[in-house]
N, C-alpha and C positions, 0 to 999 in steps of 0.2 A: 603648451605642455600640460596634459591632463593628469599625469601621475604625480601624486603627492610625494611618493618615494623618490622619483627622479628629481623633483624640484628641491627637496631637502638635500638629497645626495649631491647634486651639482652645485647648489649654492654653498654648502659647507666645503666642498672640495675646492671650488674657486677661491673661497676666502682663505683656506689653508695654503693653497698653492701661492696665492699672492703674498701671504705672510712669509712663506719660505723665500720667495724671490726677493722681497724687500730686505729680509734679514741678510741674505747673501750679498746683495748690492751694498748694504751698509757696511758689512764686514770688509768687503773689497775696498770700499772707499776709505776706510781707516787703516788700510795696510800701508806699510812704508812705501814711499814713492821710489820709482826706479832711479831718480836723480841722486837720491841718498846712497844707493848702492854703487852708482857710478863714481861718486866721490870717494867712497870707501875703497873701490877697486884701484883708483889712481894712487891713493895714499898708501894702500897696502903694497902695491907694486914698488913704489919708490923706496919705502922703508925696508921691505924684504931684500931688495937689491943692495941697499946700503948696509944692512946687517950682514949679508953674505960677504960683501967686499971688506968689511971691517973685521969680522970675526969668523968667517968661514961657514962651513956647514952647520956647526953647532949653534952659532949665533942666529943663522937663518931659521933653524928648526925651532929655537926658543921663541922667536918672534911669531912664526906661523902657528905654533901651539897656543901661544897667548891670544892670537886672533880667534882661534877656535873657542877658547875658554871665555873670552869676553863678548865676542860678537856672534858666536855660534856659526862662524863661517869657516868652511874647509877650503884652504888655499894651498897650492903647490907651485913651486918655482922651478922652471925648466930652463936649461941652457940651450944653445943653438943645436946641440946634438941630441936633444930630446931626453936628457938625463935630469932627474929630479935632484937639485943641488943640495937639499937639506937631508938627503939620504933617508927619508922616512918611508919611501915606497909609495908610488902614486897608484891610485885605484884605476880601474879600467875606464870609467867615465871621464876621468881627467886626461888620460892618454888619448882617448878618442876625440875629446875636445881640442887637445893640442894639435892633433893631426887634421883638424877641420871637419871631423865627423859629428854625428849626433851623440850627445852624452848617454843616450839610452838606445839599445838595439831596436826597441819597439816604442812607438809613440802611443803609450797606453792611455786608457780611460780610467780604469780603477786605480792604477798606480801611475800617476802622470809623470812626464819627463821632468827631471830636476832642472831648476834654473841655474845656469852657469854663466860666468863672464870670463873672457880671455883678453889679456892686453900685454903688449910687448914693449920693451925699451932697450936701449943700448947701455952698456956698462959705462962707468965714468971715464975709462980710458978709450972707449969706443972700439975695443977689440972683440967684445963679446956681445951677444944678444940674449936677453932674459925674457921669458914669457911667464906671466902669472895666470894660472887657471883657478878661479874662485867659484866654489859652489855655495849658493845662498842657502840659508836654513829653510827646511821644508815648511815648518809652521803649519798653518791651516791648509796649505796647498796639497797636502797628501789627500785631503778629502775634497778640496774645492778646485783643484787644478784640472785642466783638460787640454785638448788640442788648442793651440793658438791662445792660450791663456783664458779660455772660456770655462766657467765652473759647471760644465755639463754633469759630472757625476753627482755633485750636490743637488743640482736641480732635479735630476732623475730620481734620486733617493727621496728627496723631499716630496715630490709630486706623488710617487707611488705610496709612500708612507701615509701622507695626508689622505690619499684616495681610499686606502684600506680603512683608516680610522673613520672617515666620513661615511663610508659604505655601511659599516657595522652600526654607526650611530643612527643613520637613516633607517636601517632595517629594524633597529630596536624601537624607534619612534613609531614606525608605520605598521609593525607586525600586528598589534591589537586592532588597528583600523582595518586591516585586511580581513581579520577574523570577524570583526563586527560587520563588515560589508557582506561577507558570505552568509552570516546568520540572518542579516536583514533580507537577503534574497530568498532564503529558505522560508522565512516568516511570511514574506509577500506571496510566495508560491502556495501558501496554505499549511505549511508545516509548523504547527504551533509549538512543537517541542524544540524548535531551533534555539540554540544558545550559542553565545560567542565563546564559551569555555572559561576556564579559570586559570590559565597560565600566568595571568597578570595579577594574581592575588597578592604577590609580594610588592607590587608597585603601588605607589600612593599619589601618582600624578593625576592631571586632569583627564588624560586619555584612559587610564585605568578606571577612574570614576565614571566616565562615560560608558565603558564596557559593562561595568557592574549595574549601572542604571538601566541599560538596555536589557540585561538579563532579568532584572526585576520587573521591568515593563512587560517583557515577553511572558514571564511566568504569570503575572496578573492577567494579561490578556488571555492566555490559555485557560486559566481558571474561570474567567467570565464566560468565554465562549462555550466551554464544556458545561458550565452550569446552565447556560441558555439551552443548549442541546438536550441536556437531561430533563430540563423543565418541559420542553416541547414533547419529548418522548414520554415522560410520565403522564402529562396531561392527556395526550392522545390515548395512551393505554387505559387510563382511568375513565375516559369518555366511552370507550368501547362497551363497558359493562352496562351503564344505563341505556345506551343506544340499543343494545341487544334486548333489554327488558322492554324498551319502547316498541320495538318491532313485534314482540310477543303480545303486548297490550293492544297494539294496532290490529293484529290478526283477530284477537278476541272481540275487539270493538266492531270489526266488520261483520262478525257472525251475529252479534246482538243488535246492531244498529239497523235502522230502516233505510229506505231509498233516499230520503231527504238528507241523510248524513253522508252520502257517498262522496260528494264533492269535497267536503271538509276532510274526510279520511284520505282521499286521494292526495290532497294538499299536504297532509301530515306525512304520508308515505314519501312524497316527492322531497320534502325538506329533510326527512330522515335519510333518504338515499344520498342527498347532497352532503349531509353531515358525515355520513359514512365514507363518502369519497374524499371529503376534506380531511378526515382523520387519516385515511390511508396515505394521502399525499404528504401530510405533515410528518408521518412516520418515515416515509421514504426520504424526505428532505433532511430529517434529523439524522438518519443513518448515513447519508452522504456527507453531511457537515462534520459529524464527529469521527468519521473514518471507521465506523463499526463494520461497514460492508466492504469486503475486499473484492477486487475485480480479478477473476481467474484469467490467466494468460492463455486462453483457448481461442482458436480461430473462429470468427463469426462472419458469415457471408453477408456483408452489408447490403449488397444488391437485393438479396432475397428478403431481408428485413424491410427495406424501403418498399419493395413490391407488395409485401403483405400488408403494410400499413396503408399504402395507397389503395389497395383493393377494398379494405374496410372503409376507408374515407370516401371512396366513390359511392358506396351504398349510403353512407350517412349524408353525403352532399345532395342526394336527390331530394331530400326534404326541402331544400332551399333552391331547387331547380338549378343546381351548380354541377360542375364536372371537375374531375381531377385528371390532368394530363401529366404523363410521366415520360422522362427520357433516361433510360438506364442502358448505356452502351454495353456491348458484350465484353467480357474480360473478367479477371480475378479481382473481386472487390473485398478480399479478406482483410479484416482488422482483428486485433486482439482485444478481448474484453468479455463482457457479460451480455448474452443474447437478449435476455429479458429487459435489462436496464437500457440497452441501446434501442430496443423496440419502444420502450416508454418515452425515451428522449425524442425520437423521430415522431412518434404518434402525437405528443403534446404540441409540437410545432405544426404538424399538418392539421390537426383538429382546430387549433387556434386560427389558422389561415381560413379554414372552411367557415368558422364561426363569424369572422369579420369581413370576408370578401363580399363584394356587391352581389345581391341576389341575381341569379341568372348568369353569372360570370363563371370563370374557371380558376382553379388553383394549379399552378405549374410546379412540378417537381422534377428537378434535373440533378443527375449524379454524374460527376466528372472527376478526373484526376489531374493534379498539378504537381510538377516537379518542384522540389525544394532541396536545399543543401542536406545531403545525407539520406535522401529517400524521396518518397512521394506521399501526397495527401489525397485522401478521398474527400471531395468537396460536394456537399449536398446543399442545394439551394431550393427553398420553398417560397414561392411568390404568390401573393394574392392581389386582388384588384380592389381592395378596400380603401378607406380614406387616408391610410398612412398614419404616421406618428410624428409629432413634433421632434425636431432634431435634438433638443435638450433632454428628451425623454427616451431616446433610443437605448442608452445604456441602462436606464432604470427598469426597462422591461424585464430584465432577468433578476430583479430583486424580489424576494418573497413578499407576497400580498400587495404588490404594486399594481394598480389599475388606473388607466387613464381617466375613465369615467365610471363612477360608482353606479350610476343609473344603468349604463349599458352593461356593466358587470352583473347587476341583478337580473337583467333581462336574459342574458346569455348563460347565467349560472356560473360564470367564472369567478374565482377567488384570488387569482394572481399567483398561483403556485406552479402552473404547468411549465412556463418558460424558465422559472427558477430551478425546477428539477432538471430540465433539459441542460441548463448551463452547468449545474453541478455534475451531472452524469457525463457530459462531454469532457469537462475538465478532468474528471476522474479517470477518463480513458486517454488522457494526454492530448486532448484536442482543444479546439477553440470554437466559440460560437459568437456571432454578432448579428445585428439587425441594421438594415439600411433601407431608406425609402427609394422606391423606383421612380425613374424619370417620368414614366407614363402614368404614375399613380399606383398606390398600393405599397405593400411592405414585402421585403425579402429577408428571410432569415437564413444565414449561411452557417453550416456546420462543417468543420474540418477535423478529420480523424486520420492519424498516420496509418498508411497501408502496410501490410506485412511484406517484408523484403523490399525490393527495389520498386515495386508498383509498376505502373505503366505510364506512358506518355499521355499528355492531354489529348483527348479525342474530340473530334467535331461532333456537336450534338446532332442526334438523329431527328427525324421529323417527329414532333410531339403528337402523340395519339392518345385517346382515352384508354385508361387501364383496362376497361371492359373489352375493348378491341384487342389489346395485347394478350389478354388471357384467352 
């Protein structure tokens, strides 16, 4: 049983129900035994007959009234003709018992059948027959009695009452935990404003303390992350000004320098270009992290975006004698989001694959759709033929500034921000991205984005052909 609410509710309910059952059993155990009532029945019959024979109806009535006052027992004495000899008037239940019927017209649950005894004897002269009908005091049986003497009403009332009490008790204990779980999910999904709320401000127990501690932690975490994002944003903006002056100075230096300074100036221009690209990527990453940039809910033809990126990548791959093969089946590949942001996300993955694939090999780009509960996903897989990535580093690829090999990063010009931007952009569009090693060698990066509407069923991949031939 995984639900804390159910465990608390059922455990309390079982404990309360067991308590009610034990209380009823103990109560019944200490009730007067039936043997004592049988002895009283015999004694009352003999003494009431003797009182009637000695003093008539008045003496019998006095004895039976005294029995009611002392023993709380209602008794009526009948002769063989069915007449009540004390002239007090017999109730219906006594008459029905005398005639061999049930004392109650209905064997009820809420109002149980009264317990009665009936016994007969002959008069002293043997000429008459007297029958005593005695109704026992109801006592607790009004609530505990039931068919065949079983205390079903009390059991039912006890179980239902204890169930209601335990239900509200369990709800009261688990309500803040449910709110805390919902806030934790929102925080894990990237919503740093998630809080568990303050309905438990009047509580001072451990659960309320946990909720308040969580809110304090979430507030501190939001402040730290926002401060980090603002720092990256501010630094990137501040670096743009000296970088612009550096480019102006570089242009003036080219005009005044001689041929022997060309290589050094080219190197300065290359590093300045890399720095400018790095600043742009940091700004993009900062906007994605702090939620400054919003994604418009406009249709974006993902197939056209992938084809455009692949076309540019085919031209870039020629420098390493590589090719780009694409598989884009016909169909509606519409997703909702930002065209430019999705283009950047796909481009980062494709360019990264070209950068690390084996020279003379090819990069495979495949677009397909897969059904899921509630719709369909567009699945983009970009595969290279490079050395692959260690298993423990697959998830780290999408962390900012993470690089497997610093030396290789310096050679390729990578700074470890491309895949990080891709992950944020895809997650920003409600999708997922992951990396996995290929069995035949190389790395595959898989991007999943929800298709607009129902999407389409998975299609068999067409024959992979170079994008140049597709165009």
